[in-house]
C-alpha positions in Angstrom: -17.8 43.8 17.9 -16.4 47.1 16.5 -14.3 46.9 13.3 -10.6 47.5 13.3 -9.7 50.7 11.5 -6.9 50.6 9.1 -5.2 53.4 7.1 -3.3 52.3 4.0 -1.1 54.4 1.8 -2.8 55.4 -1.4 0.3 55.2 -3.6 0.9 52.7 -6.5 3.5 50.8 -4.4 0.7 49.9 -1.9 -1.7 48.5 -4.5 -0.7 44.8 -3.9 -1.6 45.3 -0.2 -4.9 47.0 -1.0 -5.8 44.3 -3.6 -5.1 41.6 -1.0 -7.1 43.2 1.7 -10.1 43.9 -0.6 -10.0 40.4 -2.0 -9.9 38.5 1.3 -12.4 37.9 4.1 -10.7 40.4 6.3 -12.3 43.3 4.5 -15.5 42.3 6.3 -13.9 43.0 9.7 -12.2 46.3 9.1 -12.8 49.9 8.1 -10.2 50.7 5.4 -9.1 54.3 4.4 -6.5 55.2 1.8 -4.3 58.2 2.6 -0.9 59.8 1.8 1.8 58.5 4.2 1.8 61.6 6.4 -1.9 61.3 7.0 -1.6 57.5 7.7 0.9 58.4 10.4 -1.2 61.3 11.9 -4.3 59.1 12.0 -2.3 56.5 14.0 -0.8 59.1 16.3 -4.2 60.6 16.9 -5.8 57.1 17.6 -8.2 57.6 14.7 -7.1 54.2 13.4 -5.8 51.1 15.0 -3.3 50.1 12.2 -1.5 52.2 9.6 1.0 51.6 6.8 3.1 54.4 8.2 6.5 55.9 7.5 8.9 54.1 9.9 10.3 57.4 11.2 7.0 57.8 13.1 7.4 54.6 15.1 9.3 56.2 18.0 6.6 58.9 18.4 3.9 56.3 19.2 3.1 55.5 22.8 2.5 51.9 21.8 3.8 50.5 18.6 3.9 47.0 17.2 4.8 45.9 13.7 2.1 43.4 12.9 3.1 42.0 9.5 5.9 40.2 7.7 5.4 42.7 4.8 6.5 46.3 4.3 7.2 48.9 1.6 10.9 48.3 1.3 13.7 48.2 -1.3 16.9 46.2 -1.7 18.2 48.4 -4.6 16.9 51.3 -6.6 13.3 52.0 -5.6 12.6 54.8 -8.2 9.7 56.2 -6.2 11.8 57.9 -3.6 14.3 60.3 -5.1 16.4 63.4 -4.6 16.2 65.4 -7.9 18.0 68.5 -9.1 19.4 70.3 -12.2 22.9 70.4 -10.7 25.1 67.9 -8.8 24.7 67.9 -5.0 28.0 69.7 -4.6 26.4 72.8 -6.2 23.2 72.6 -4.2 22.5 75.0 -1.3 18.8 74.1 -0.5 16.9 70.8 -0.3 13.1 70.9 -0.5 11.3 68.3 1.6 8.3 66.4 0.3 5.6 66.9 2.9 4.0 63.5 2.2 6.5 61.3 4.2 8.6 61.7 7.3 10.8 58.6 6.5 12.0 59.9 3.2 12.8 63.3 4.7 14.6 61.7 7.6 16.5 59.4 5.2 17.7 62.4 3.2 18.9 64.2 6.3 20.8 61.1 7.5 22.4 60.6 4.1 23.4 64.3 3.9 25.0 64.4 7.3 26.5 60.9 7.6 27.6 60.1 4.0 27.3 63.1 1.6 28.9 65.6 3.9 26.4 68.3 2.8 25.7 71.5 4.6 22.5 72.9 3.1 19.3 74.7 4.0 16.2 72.6 4.4 12.8 73.9 3.2 9.3 72.7 3.6 7.0 72.5 0.5 3.5 72.7 -0.7 1.5 71.1 -3.4 3.2 71.2 -6.8 6.6 72.0 -5.5 8.2 69.4 -7.9 7.4 71.8 -10.7 9.0 74.8 -9.1 12.5 73.6 -8.3 15.2 76.2 -8.8 18.8 75.7 -10.2 20.4 75.9 -6.7 17.8 73.5 -5.2 17.3 69.7 -4.9 14.0 68.2 -3.9 12.9 65.0 -2.1 10.1 63.6 -4.3 8.3 60.5 -3.3 5.5 58.2 -4.6 3.8 58.5 -7.9 5.2 62.0 -8.3 8.7 60.6 -8.3 7.8 58.0 -11.0 6.2 60.7 -13.1 9.1 63.1 -12.9 12.2 60.9 -12.7 13.2 61.9 -16.3 12.7 65.6 -15.8 15.9 66.3 -14.0 19.6 66.2 -14.8 20.5 64.5 -11.5 18.4 61.9 -9.8 19.6 60.2 -6.6 17.7 57.1 -5.7 17.5 57.3 -1.9 17.1 53.5 -1.3 20.1 52.8 -3.5 22.1 55.5 -1.8 21.3 54.0 1.6 22.3 50.5 0.3 25.6 51.8 -1.1 26.6 53.5 2.2 25.3 50.9 4.7 25.2 47.6 2.8 21.6 47.2 4.0 18.2 47.4 2.4 15.7 50.1 3.4 12.2 50.0 4.9 10.1 53.1 4.1 6.8 52.0 5.7 5.6 49.2 7.9 2.2 48.0 9.1 2.1 49.3 12.7 -0.6 49.0 15.3 -1.0 51.4 18.2 -2.7 48.9 20.5 -2.5 45.2 21.1 -4.4 43.1 18.6 -5.2 39.4 18.7 -3.1 36.8 17.1 -6.0 35.7 15.0 -6.5 39.1 13.5 -2.7 39.5 12.8 -2.5 36.2 11.1 -5.6 36.9 8.9 -4.3 40.4 8.1 -0.8 39.0 7.2 -2.4 36.4 5.0 -4.4 39.1 3.2 -1.2 41.0 2.4 0.4 37.8 1.2 -2.5 37.2 -1.1 -1.9 40.5 -2.8 1.8 40.0 -3.2 1.2 36.5 -4.7 -1.3 37.9 -7.3 0.6 40.8 -8.9 -0.7 40.0 -12.4 -4.4 39.9 -11.2 -3.8 43.1 -9.3 -2.4 44.9 -12.3 -5.4 43.9 -14.3 -7.7 45.3 -11.6 -6.3 48.8 -11.0 -6.0 51.7 -13.4 -2.4 52.8 -14.0 -3.1 55.2 -16.9 -2.0 58.2 -14.7 1.6 56.9 -14.8 4.0 57.6 -17.8 3.8 54.8 -20.4 7.5 54.3 -20.2 7.1 52.7 -16.7 6.9 48.9 -16.7 4.5 48.6 -13.8 5.0 44.8 -13.3 8.8 45.4 -13.2 8.3 48.2 -10.6 6.3 45.9 -8.3 8.6 42.9 -8.7 12.1 44.5 -8.9 12.0 48.0 -7.4 9.7 47.4 -4.4 10.7 44.6 -2.0 7.8 43.7 0.2 9.3 41.2 2.5 10.2 42.5 6.0 13.1 40.0 6.3 16.1 39.9 8.6 18.2 42.2 6.6 15.5 44.8 6.3 15.0 44.7 10.1 18.7 45.4 10.4 18.4 48.3 8.0 15.3 49.6 10.0 17.2 49.4 13.3 20.1 51.3 11.9 17.9 54.0 10.4 16.0 54.5 13.7 19.3 54.7 15.5 20.6 57.4 13.2 17.2 59.2 13.4 17.6 59.6 17.1 20.3 62.2 16.4 17.7 64.4 14.8 15.0 64.1 17.5 
């Protein structure tokens, strides 16, 4: 029987998931790759993998999509690792640079700008190292470990999960575990249990992975337990539904 291929996000916020997968029996039944969010999404779109921890903005683009887990990369308040950063307030910004790593964060910024911030700006794509080349008239969407590393480098930092919560009253889902084909209930239960194992063993996970690449000011345990909210609960599903409804206007 061929192994199920899974693409997981390689960012710090996914480490509990990776720990759980690698420390449970399911690792013997899968092929696991670790990628940036946009690559996770493209692999699922191209049928190179069966399951991906993908930016939720990609879900409507799949011919077949099924969220197969009770866990996600979500936030019920400030997430810290998805920000809009600038040297001037938004009212003085004329261009927003878009992090090429994630479609959900880019779409979230577009929705906030149109629906709630009343901004009329230019949108610009980026390349590697863009977070170090931001001009005075620009703001930039920065995600993942780059955001954690650079959050203190700017005069203005807008936490996108917190902005969504302030304006909608709902938590936000950045990425979910999505399959592009039907998978058996046995696999889904075993996979879900492996993710739960990781979430339930944050301390052991922290002692397993190397976090020396992050600034020392970051309390990594606090980040996992307070900034990231891993449960794909009823309120997050409502937030996801609203996000995808708004995203249709940009299709």
